[in-house]
C-alpha positions as CSV (number, residue, x, y, z in Angstrom):
1,M,100.3,110.8,68.1
2,K,102.9,113.6,67.7
3,T,103.5,112.6,64.1
4,N,99.8,113.1,63.4
5,G,99.5,116.4,65.4
6,V,97.6,115.0,68.3
7,R,98.5,117.1,71.4
8,R,95.8,116.3,73.9
9,I,94.7,113.0,75.4
10,V,92.4,112.0,78.3
11,Q,93.0,108.4,79.3
12,V,91.0,106.1,81.6
13,T,92.8,103.7,83.9
14,G,91.4,102.7,87.3
15,A,91.5,103.7,91.0
16,M,93.8,100.9,91.9
17,I,96.5,101.9,89.4
18,G,98.1,105.1,90.5
19,H,96.1,106.3,93.5
20,P,98.1,106.2,96.8
21,R,97.6,102.7,98.2
22,E,97.2,104.1,101.8
23,K,94.2,106.1,100.6
24,L,92.3,103.2,99.0
25,G,89.5,101.6,101.0
26,W,90.0,98.1,102.4
27,M,87.9,96.5,99.6
28,Y,90.2,98.0,96.9
29,R,93.3,96.8,98.7
30,I,91.8,93.2,98.9
31,I,90.9,93.2,95.2
32,A,94.4,94.5,94.3
33,A,95.9,91.6,96.3
34,F,94.2,89.2,93.9
35,V,94.9,90.9,90.6
36,P,98.1,89.6,89.0
37,E,100.9,92.0,89.6
38,S,101.7,91.9,85.8
39,Q,98.3,93.4,85.0
40,L,98.8,96.2,87.4
41,D,102.3,96.7,86.2
42,D,101.0,97.0,82.6
43,R,98.5,99.7,83.6
44,R,101.1,101.6,85.7
45,A,103.4,101.5,82.6
46,Q,100.5,102.8,80.5
47,E,100.2,105.8,82.8
48,R,104.0,106.4,83.0
49,I,104.3,106.3,79.2
50,L,101.5,108.8,78.9
51,R,103.0,111.2,81.4
52,E,106.4,111.0,79.6
53,S,104.8,111.5,76.1
54,G,105.2,115.2,76.1
55,L,101.4,115.5,75.2
56,E,98.9,117.5,77.2
57,T,97.5,114.6,79.3
58,T,94.8,113.9,81.9
59,I,94.4,110.5,83.6
60,V,91.0,109.6,84.9
61,R,90.8,106.8,87.5
62,P,87.2,105.9,88.1
63,T,86.3,103.7,91.1
64,R,83.8,100.8,90.7
65,L,81.7,101.5,87.6
66,T,77.9,101.1,87.8
67,D,75.0,101.3,85.4
68,A,73.1,103.5,87.9
69,P,71.6,106.8,86.6
70,P,74.1,109.6,86.5
71,R,74.1,112.1,89.3
72,G,75.8,114.9,87.4
73,R,78.2,115.5,90.3
74,W,81.1,113.6,91.8
75,R,84.3,114.0,93.7
76,D,87.6,114.0,91.9
77,G,91.0,114.3,93.4
78,E,94.5,113.1,93.1
79,D,94.9,111.8,96.6
80,E,91.6,111.8,98.4
81,V,90.4,108.8,100.4
82,V,88.6,106.2,98.3
83,G,85.9,104.4,100.4
84,A,85.7,100.6,100.4
85,W,82.4,100.7,98.4
86,A,83.2,103.8,96.3
87,S,81.6,103.8,92.9
88,I,80.5,106.0,90.0
89,A,78.0,105.7,87.2
90,R,79.5,105.1,83.7
91,E,77.6,108.1,82.4
92,D,79.2,110.4,84.9
93,V,82.6,109.1,84.0
94,A,81.8,109.9,80.3
95,E,80.8,113.4,81.4
96,A,84.0,113.8,83.5
97,L,86.1,112.8,80.4
98,V,84.4,115.5,78.3
99,R,84.9,118.1,81.0
100,A,88.5,117.2,81.4
101,L,89.1,117.4,77.7
102,E,87.7,121.0,77.7
103,D,89.4,122.1,81.0
104,P,93.0,123.2,80.7
105,R,93.3,123.0,84.5
106,S,93.1,119.2,84.1
107,I,96.3,119.0,82.1
108,G,99.0,117.0,83.9
109,R,96.5,115.8,86.5
110,A,95.4,112.3,87.5
111,W,91.9,112.3,89.0
112,T,90.2,109.5,90.9
113,L,86.4,109.7,90.4
114,Q,83.9,108.7,93.0
115,Y,80.6,109.8,94.7
């Protein structure tokens, strides 16, 4: 990316990847217990590599994705409590990505998205 002059990236991972475990709802903790650790490790490495890249980065960690109509508003935070049934519409995630790309305050942040 540096070779080609790319300086800004917004990446999507997931709520179970880097969000503080103690702030994940019980359902997310149960699901994480059944996901092979190697898959979670790969996603954690993905975030680490991005953070260490020297690029202007934003990590977006949506909760459970739905096909529900977008609401146009959501909660985003780096360490807020994620409810057991937390979700967000795919269209709102897309909007959050565009907003993050345009907002210099998002650089260096990792936001978990939910309603």
